[in-house]
N, C-alpha and C positions, 0 to 999 in steps of 0.2 A: 382417508387417515387426514387429521390437519398438522403441519412441518412450523414446526416455531423454534427457532435458533435464540440462545440466548448466551449473556458475554461468559459467563462462568470463571475461572477462578485469575483468570492472568490479565483481565482486562486494564491494571492498572499499572503492570508492565507496559503495555504496549502505549502506557502516554507519552509524546502529545495527539497522537492517532486519533487515540480513543475519545479526547476531550469532544470531540465534531461528529464521531459517528460512535454506532455499533461493532464489537469487530467485527461482522459478521462483515462490514460493507469495506472492510481493506482488501486491496487490490496486492495478490501473490499469484506469482505467473501469469496468465492473460487474464483470468478473469476473476472478480471477486470472492470472497469466498461465501456468499451469498447466491451469487450468480451458479458456482461450481454444486453447493447443492443443489442449485433449484432445478439445474440441469438435470442431473443423476437421480432426482425423486420425480423430477418430470408432474413439479408441484410450486405453487408460489407459498413462498415463505414471507411471515410475519415474524418480531422480535419480542423479545423481555431484555430490556436493556437499563439506563438509566435514566430515573425520572424527568430530567430536562430533556431529554432527548424524545422522550416519548411521542410528542406530538409529531414528531417529522418521521420516526420511526416505531407506529404504533404495532401492539400487540392483536392478534385476531384470534381469538379461545374457542373453541367447538368444544364438541361431548366430548373426540376422543383425541389427544393432543399427542406427539411424538415432539420430546425436547432436543434439542440438540446442540450440544456443545458446540459453538463457532470456531475455537482454537483449533478443531481438528478440519484438514483437508478433505476432502469425500475422494474415496475411488471406488471402483465398482463390486468389489467386494464387501466392505464395509457400508455401503448404500444399501446392501441388497439385505444385510444384517439388519439395520436399523426400520428400512422396512415390513420387515418381519415381526417387527418387535410387539408384544403382547403387556395388556395389564401385569401391571407388577413385577415387568422385565428392565431391565437396565442391562447397558451393553458398557464396558468396560475396555481402558487399556491403559494396564497396571492400576494408579492409584487412583487415577483420572475418569473419569465417567462422560461417553462421548456421545448416549443418547440414553431417555429412558421415557415411558409412559406415563400419561398422567391423561386423569378424570378434569373432566371441566370443576373448575374451583379448585381442585386438588394441591396440598400445598406441601413438598414433596421434602423434609430439614434433612433427614439423612435417608440411605439404603438400605438398613439392618435385614428390612421387609421387603425386600426384590430379591427376585430370582437373579443374580448375576452370570450374565452372561459376558465371557473373557475372549477379546481380540488382540490376539498376539502375531497377524500380522503386518507384513510396510503401512506406517500412516504417519503423512507429515501434519506435527503440531506448533501450533506458533505459538510462542511462549513469551517471546522479546521482542523488543522492534527489530534488534539485529537480524532475526531469523527470517524476517520481511526479505532481505536484502539474500542472506546465507543460504537460505533453503528453496531459491527463489527458478534454480535451474531444476532442480527437480517439479519444482508445482510448473514453470514453464510446457516440462515435456511430457506432464499426464494431460496439461490442458488443449493440448496439441493432439494429445491423440482420441482426446473428447472431442474438442471442438473439428476437425478433419474426416474424424472416420466415415467410408462410405459416402465423401464428398470430392470433388475436383478442384485441384489449385487453377485459378484461371492460366494461360499462356504463361508464358517465364517468357518477359522480351527477350529477342537476339541483340541488344546492346552489353546485354548482362554478363558481366563475369560470374558465374558459379562453379562452389564446391557443393558435392552431394546435392545437386538440386531435389532429389526425393524427399528431403527432408524443406524443403523450401515450401511452405504455401503461403499463394498469394489472394486476397480476396477480391470478390468484381470492384469496380471505381478504384483500384491503388493505382497508383502513377511511382513509376521508377525506373529512366535508363541510366547506364553507364554507369552502374554501382555495383561495386563487386558484393558476394554473399557467401560468405561460407560456414558452411553449416556440418562440418565434417566432426564439430565438436558438441555438437544440439540444434534442434531448428528451428527455424528460422519463420516466425510467422508474419504475415504484413495485413493489417486488416482495412477492413471495407474502407475507402476513400480517404486513406493515408497516403502519404507521400513519401517518398524518399529519394532525393536531391542529388543532382551529378557528383562525381565523384567521390562519393563514401564509400567506404570499405566497413563492412557490418561480421562481426563474429557471431554465431550459435551460443548458446541459445538467448532469442532473442525475439522481442515480442514486441511490435508498434500495432496499437491498438486503432481505431474508428477514429478517424480523422485526424491524425499523429500527423507529423513532420520533423524528420530528420533533415537538417541544414547542412549546404554545400557544403563538399568534405570533410563529413561530420566521420570521427575515427569511432568504432562503438567495439568493446568487448562486452560480451553475454558473462552470465546472466542477465540481460538486462531486459526491462520493462518499460515501455515508453506508454504511458495510460491516455483514455478517448482525448482528443484535441490538447495534447501537448506538445510541446517544440525543445528539441534537442538540435545542439551543435556541438563542434568541439571535440572534444576527448571524453569518454563515459566508459566507464566500468564499474560492471556489478550492480548495478543503480536501480531502484524503482520508483518511476512516478505515477501517483495514481489515476491523475488527469487533471485537465485545463490546469497545466503546471509549466512553467519555460525555463528551461535551459537553452536559448536560443543563441548562443553566441560562442566564441573562443572562451578556454579554461578547462580544467579539469572537475569533473566529478566522479568520485569513488567510493565501492561499499558504502553506501548512502540509501537514504528514502527518504522521499520529498511527500508530501500531501499533495492538497487540490487547493486552487489557485495561487498557488508559489512561485516565486519568479528571482533567479536569478541574473544579478546585472551581469553585464559584458567586463568576460573575462575575469569573473570568479573563479577560485580556485580551493579545493579542500584538501587536507592531507587525509591519507588511509592509513597511514602508520610512523610509528613514532620514532623518532631518531635514535635512539638505542633499542627501538626491537623489541621491545617491552608490550606484553599484552594490555590490550584497549582497556581503558575504564573508561565509562559512560555514565551521565544521570541519571538516576532512580529514584523517580516520583513518592515510590512507595518508603523509601529511608532518607529520604532528604541526602541522598549524599552520592559518591561513585561507586558504581558499581563494578564488581569485575566482568567478563562478558566472556573472556575466554581465549579471544580472537587477538590476531597480530594486524589485520588489517579491518580497520571499522573508519568510515567517515562522517559524513554530519545526517541528522536526523532533523529534519523542518517541518512542525504544523502546517493546518491552512492554513491560508492566508498571509504567511508569512514571507518575505521580499527582502534581498539587500541589493547595496550597491555596485556600481563596476569596483570592478578590480578591488572586489571584497576578498579577503583571506581568511580560511577556516581553519581553525587545529583540528588535530587527529580527535576522532571522538566527542564531536561538536550536539549537544541538542537544542534548538530551538522553539519554543512554543510557539503555540496560534496567534495569530495576526499581529505580528514583533516587524519592526524595520530598522536592517543594519545596514549602517552607511559611513565610510572613514577609513582612512590608514592603519593600519595594523592588525592583529588578530584580535579580534571578539574574546571574552573571555567563553570558554567551552560548553558553558550554561546561559543561556538566553530566554530569558522567564518571558511566558507569554506576557503581550501587549507591550514591549518595549521597543524605546525608542533611543536609536542612537550608536554606537561603536566600542572600542578600546576604550575612547577617556571615557567612557561612563553611558550609561543609561537612566530614558525617564520617561516618565508612563504614555504610553499611547493612549492616549483616549477613545473612547469608544465608537463618539460622533466622528472625527475624522477619521477613524477605523472601518466606519460602515460608510463613509461619502467615497473610498477608495475601491469598497469589496461592490460597491451598487456599478462604480462604473466597469471597472474589471469584470465583473460577471455578464454585464449588458454589452459589450463588444463580442461573447460568445456567445448570445441569444439568450442569455440564462435571467433568472431574476432574484433578486435578492431578496428575500420573503422576511414575513414578520417571525415566520420559524426559524429562519437561519439567525435572525435578531437577537432572539430569546437566549437558543443556545450559546450565542460568542456574549451576553451579558451575563449569562452565568458564568461563564468559563474567566470572565476579565474579573467575577465577583471572589471564583473560588483559587484563582493565583495569585492574587494581591499580596498575601504571605511570602511571595518569591522578590516579590519588585520592591523597590524602595522608592516609593511616593514622594 
């Protein structure tokens, strides 16, 4: 059987992160959504996504295909139901389709002729950007069980101070000495060749992915995920870094999500709680206004390739788009459009040629190439987001 992940109805709710990737390649928990499905299905997936992303994330269609809504995170029960789908069958969770069977070239416009199978069990669904951090604890626990099942952790170094060591898993090549790991409130996963430097204190649920680093004397509260090749320091609480991003210095990051190739300057801080303890509103790209989140704690949402200078201060519920550069004193506004350059005193357009120069240098430092496909995606995002900038 061929499995294809599609963006589903919540793709625009997940901007700015889905400007540069399909929903399937969002990281929540230890793994991306795609990696989770591929682990359960034991099959490589492809993607139905926006046309401008298709060159980098192509679809491979075969005679028989099962289409999967990437907003749903798999578990053993639902993945078995997905694998068992037959022609003209669809799996639902409430009003939302989880998966359906499609023949090659078949266009499914509605499910009125499908046999509907209802799934009423527990399942995690990512509908909004803030779900990425607010549901991260459950996702870490699910991934931890999936990744570590039947496997043995590397020995826990004798210099570590640990609480609930049975909930700690260390992969080969990881380095950590003289740190405290408290896994009493959730599992702690230390990925391959990752490093936790001395005097750091970490409380689970926590995931440090492959080749990621926790800097000296960091304080990390779960649920937090530090994606591959990312670096964190200072104080971090309930946040997700997708990968290749840095918050390497002192300062606070809480209830936040950073995409890939982001960098927070030294002593950058974000507010995650309003002074009046009111519900946080967050920029909504669909309505082009600020929407209720239902959350009292909500911090920073930063799209790929965005950066800020030292001592930057972000207000509660700030959304920064793709490839923006923020600097200077004072609080920037709580919606910064993609390709913006400036700060509290105002923004100008960050031209693509300048943004590409930086991206090439930054990615080369990690041994990655800034490809023509990457450029084409960012050019499209630049044009698509013009309406939000004051040119």
